[in-house]
C-alpha positions as CSV (number, residue, x, y, z in Angstrom):
1,X,-50.6,156.3,-92.8
2,X,-53.6,154.1,-92.2
3,X,-54.4,154.2,-95.9
4,X,-50.9,153.2,-96.9
5,X,-50.9,150.3,-94.4
6,X,-54.2,149.0,-95.7
7,X,-52.9,149.0,-99.3
8,X,-49.7,147.2,-98.2
9,X,-51.8,144.6,-96.3
10,X,-54.0,144.0,-99.3
11,X,-51.0,143.6,-101.6
12,X,-49.4,141.2,-99.1
13,X,-52.6,139.2,-98.8
14,X,-52.9,139.0,-102.6
15,X,-49.3,137.8,-102.9
16,X,-49.9,135.1,-100.2
17,X,-53.1,133.8,-101.9
18,X,-51.4,133.6,-105.3
19,X,-48.4,131.8,-103.9
20,X,-50.6,129.2,-102.4
21,X,-52.6,128.8,-105.6
22,X,-49.4,128.3,-107.6
23,X,-47.9,125.8,-105.1
24,X,-51.1,123.8,-104.4
25,X,-50.2,121.1,-107.0
26,X,-48.6,118.0,-105.7
27,X,-45.1,117.0,-107.0
28,X,-46.7,114.2,-108.9
29,X,-49.1,116.6,-110.7
30,X,-46.2,119.0,-111.5
31,X,-44.1,116.1,-112.9
32,X,-47.0,115.0,-115.0
33,X,-47.5,118.5,-116.4
34,X,-43.8,118.8,-117.1
35,X,-43.8,115.4,-118.9
36,X,-46.7,116.5,-121.1
37,X,-45.0,119.8,-121.9
38,X,-41.7,118.1,-122.7
39,X,-43.2,115.6,-125.1
40,X,-45.6,117.9,-126.9
41,X,-45.2,117.6,-130.6
42,X,-41.8,115.9,-130.1
43,X,-41.8,112.4,-131.7
44,X,-38.3,111.4,-130.7
45,X,-39.4,109.4,-127.6
46,X,-41.5,106.3,-127.1
47,X,-44.7,108.2,-126.4
48,X,-45.9,111.8,-126.1
49,X,-48.6,114.2,-127.1
50,X,-49.4,116.3,-130.2
51,X,-51.9,119.0,-131.0
52,X,-54.4,118.8,-133.9
53,X,-54.0,122.3,-135.4
54,X,-57.6,122.2,-136.7
55,X,-59.3,122.4,-133.4
56,X,-56.5,122.5,-130.8
57,X,-57.3,119.1,-129.3
58,X,-54.4,117.2,-127.8
59,X,-53.8,113.5,-128.4
60,X,-51.5,110.9,-126.9
61,X,-49.3,108.9,-129.3
62,X,-47.2,105.7,-128.8
63,X,-44.4,104.2,-130.7
64,X,-44.8,100.5,-131.7
65,X,-41.8,99.2,-133.6
66,X,-41.0,101.7,-136.3
67,X,-44.6,103.1,-136.3
68,X,-46.1,106.0,-134.3
69,X,-49.8,105.4,-133.5
70,X,-52.4,107.6,-132.0
71,X,-53.2,106.2,-128.5
72,X,-56.7,107.8,-128.5
73,X,-59.6,107.7,-130.8
74,X,-59.9,110.7,-133.1
75,X,-62.3,113.4,-131.8
76,X,-62.4,115.7,-134.8
77,X,-65.9,116.8,-135.6
78,X,-66.3,116.6,-139.4
79,X,-69.0,118.6,-141.2
80,X,-70.8,115.3,-142.0
81,X,-70.3,111.6,-141.7
82,X,-69.5,111.5,-138.0
83,X,-71.5,110.9,-134.8
84,X,-70.9,111.0,-131.1
85,X,-71.6,107.9,-129.0
86,X,-75.3,107.9,-128.0
87,X,-75.4,111.3,-129.8
88,X,-74.0,112.9,-126.7
89,X,-71.0,115.3,-127.1
90,X,-70.0,114.5,-123.5
91,X,-69.0,111.0,-124.7
92,X,-66.6,112.2,-127.3
93,X,-63.6,112.6,-124.9
94,X,-63.9,108.8,-124.0
95,X,-64.9,107.3,-127.4
96,X,-64.0,109.9,-130.0
97,X,-66.4,110.2,-132.9
98,X,-67.7,107.3,-135.1
99,X,-67.1,108.0,-138.8
100,X,-68.3,106.8,-142.2
101,X,-65.4,105.4,-144.2
102,X,-65.6,108.2,-146.7
103,X,-65.3,110.8,-143.9
104,X,-62.6,108.8,-142.1
105,X,-60.4,108.9,-145.2
106,X,-60.3,112.7,-144.9
107,X,-60.3,113.2,-141.1
108,X,-56.7,112.5,-139.9
109,X,-54.7,115.5,-138.8
110,X,-52.0,116.9,-141.1
111,X,-49.0,114.6,-141.1
112,X,-51.1,111.5,-140.2
113,X,-53.0,108.9,-142.2
114,X,-55.4,106.0,-141.8
115,X,-53.4,102.8,-141.3
116,X,-52.5,101.2,-144.6
117,X,-52.5,97.4,-145.3
118,X,-48.8,97.4,-144.6
119,X,-49.3,99.4,-141.3
120,X,-51.7,96.8,-140.0
121,X,-49.5,93.9,-141.2
122,X,-46.5,95.5,-139.3
123,X,-48.7,96.0,-136.2
124,X,-49.8,92.4,-136.1
125,X,-46.3,91.2,-136.8
126,X,-45.0,93.3,-133.9
127,X,-47.8,92.2,-131.5
128,X,-48.1,88.5,-132.3
129,X,-45.5,87.6,-134.9
130,X,-48.3,87.6,-137.6
131,X,-50.5,85.3,-135.5
132,X,-53.9,87.0,-135.0
133,X,-54.7,85.1,-131.7
134,X,-51.3,85.8,-130.3
135,X,-51.8,89.5,-131.3
136,X,-55.0,89.6,-129.2
137,X,-53.3,88.0,-126.2
138,X,-50.3,90.4,-126.6
139,X,-52.6,93.4,-126.6
140,X,-54.4,92.2,-123.5
141,X,-51.3,91.1,-121.5
142,X,-49.3,94.3,-122.3
143,X,-52.0,96.8,-121.7
144,X,-52.5,97.3,-125.4
145,X,-48.8,98.3,-125.9
146,X,-50.0,101.7,-125.0
147,X,-52.7,101.9,-127.7
148,X,-55.4,102.1,-125.1
149,X,-57.9,100.4,-127.3
150,X,-61.5,100.8,-126.1
151,X,-64.5,98.5,-126.5
152,X,-66.2,101.1,-128.7
153,X,-68.1,98.7,-131.0
154,X,-69.7,100.4,-134.0
155,X,-72.7,102.6,-135.0
156,X,-75.3,101.1,-137.3
157,X,-76.6,103.9,-139.4
158,X,-79.8,102.3,-140.7
159,X,-80.9,101.2,-137.2
160,X,-79.5,104.2,-135.4
161,X,-78.0,101.8,-133.0
162,X,-74.6,101.7,-131.1
163,X,-73.4,98.1,-130.9
164,X,-71.0,98.2,-128.0
165,X,-71.8,95.4,-125.5
166,X,-69.7,97.1,-122.9
167,X,-71.8,95.6,-120.1
168,X,-70.6,92.1,-121.1
169,X,-66.8,91.6,-120.6
170,X,-66.5,88.7,-123.1
171,X,-68.4,90.4,-125.9
172,X,-67.8,93.4,-128.0
173,X,-65.0,94.8,-130.1
174,X,-62.4,97.5,-130.2
175,X,-62.6,98.8,-133.8
176,X,-61.0,101.4,-136.0
177,X,-61.0,102.1,-139.8
178,X,-58.1,101.3,-142.0
179,X,-57.3,103.2,-145.2
180,X,-57.4,100.3,-147.7
181,X,-60.1,98.5,-149.5
182,X,-60.9,95.9,-152.1
183,X,-63.6,95.5,-154.8
184,X,-66.2,92.9,-153.9
185,X,-66.3,90.0,-156.4
186,X,-70.0,89.6,-155.6
187,X,-71.4,93.2,-155.7
188,X,-68.6,95.0,-157.5
189,X,-68.7,97.7,-154.8
190,X,-65.7,98.9,-152.7
191,X,-65.3,97.1,-149.4
192,X,-63.2,99.1,-147.0
193,X,-61.4,97.3,-144.2
194,X,-61.3,97.9,-140.5
195,X,-59.1,96.6,-137.7
196,X,-60.8,94.8,-134.8
197,X,-59.9,93.3,-131.4
198,X,-62.7,90.8,-130.9
199,X,-63.2,89.7,-127.3
200,X,-65.4,86.6,-127.8
201,X,-63.1,85.0,-130.5
202,X,-60.0,86.4,-128.8
203,X,-58.6,87.6,-132.2
204,X,-57.0,90.7,-133.5
205,X,-57.5,91.0,-137.3
206,X,-59.0,93.0,-140.1
207,X,-62.5,92.7,-141.5
208,X,-64.3,94.1,-144.6
209,X,-68.0,93.9,-143.5
210,X,-69.3,97.4,-144.3
211,X,-73.1,97.4,-144.1
212,X,-73.2,101.2,-143.7
213,X,-71.5,101.2,-140.3
214,X,-69.5,103.9,-138.6
215,X,-66.3,103.1,-136.8
216,X,-63.8,105.1,-134.7
217,X,-60.5,106.3,-136.2
218,X,-56.9,105.8,-135.2
219,X,-54.2,107.5,-137.3
220,X,-50.6,106.6,-138.0
221,X,-47.8,109.2,-138.3
222,X,-46.6,109.8,-141.9
């Protein structure tokens, strides 16, 4: 009898502990988890989440006009041509990786691509009616339209230097690669373009200054 009672008590105690563990989340946390689950890999809403099948990482996306943009920097570790901020993997969650353009061109998840010239044109049109200064102000006033652009700066390969200026609120840039390029009339070499949100000049535009720099990656849904 005593043995049976002990077993029953242990089972009851285990059930009580499990019930409290399950119910320890607040309603806000439960709602947040439900929202994430409901929008996972479903692109019918204005924002949601998707899974990169290559490594299982989850990314947030946001709809801007007719486009669907990644709302986080890509954090896929390529075999070469990518580096973590300050060479610390603990920084990847915040900044993503910095990529060479050649690596960036092959790094978007399946079903996504580096933003084309038309993608950038449409983005600036949506943000600032094709005005680069208005686009900057629009990004700032509307909390990046959900893009969550970070002041990541870039990585200078030759100097092994991360140019971020995050300690100075009026300096620095939010940058990411685009998928288009032009041939330089001076050197004859390919000059890939990147998108930037420049805080000092208060301008959102594209640039083609390469100089062996690595930039973050944002992808657009096919």
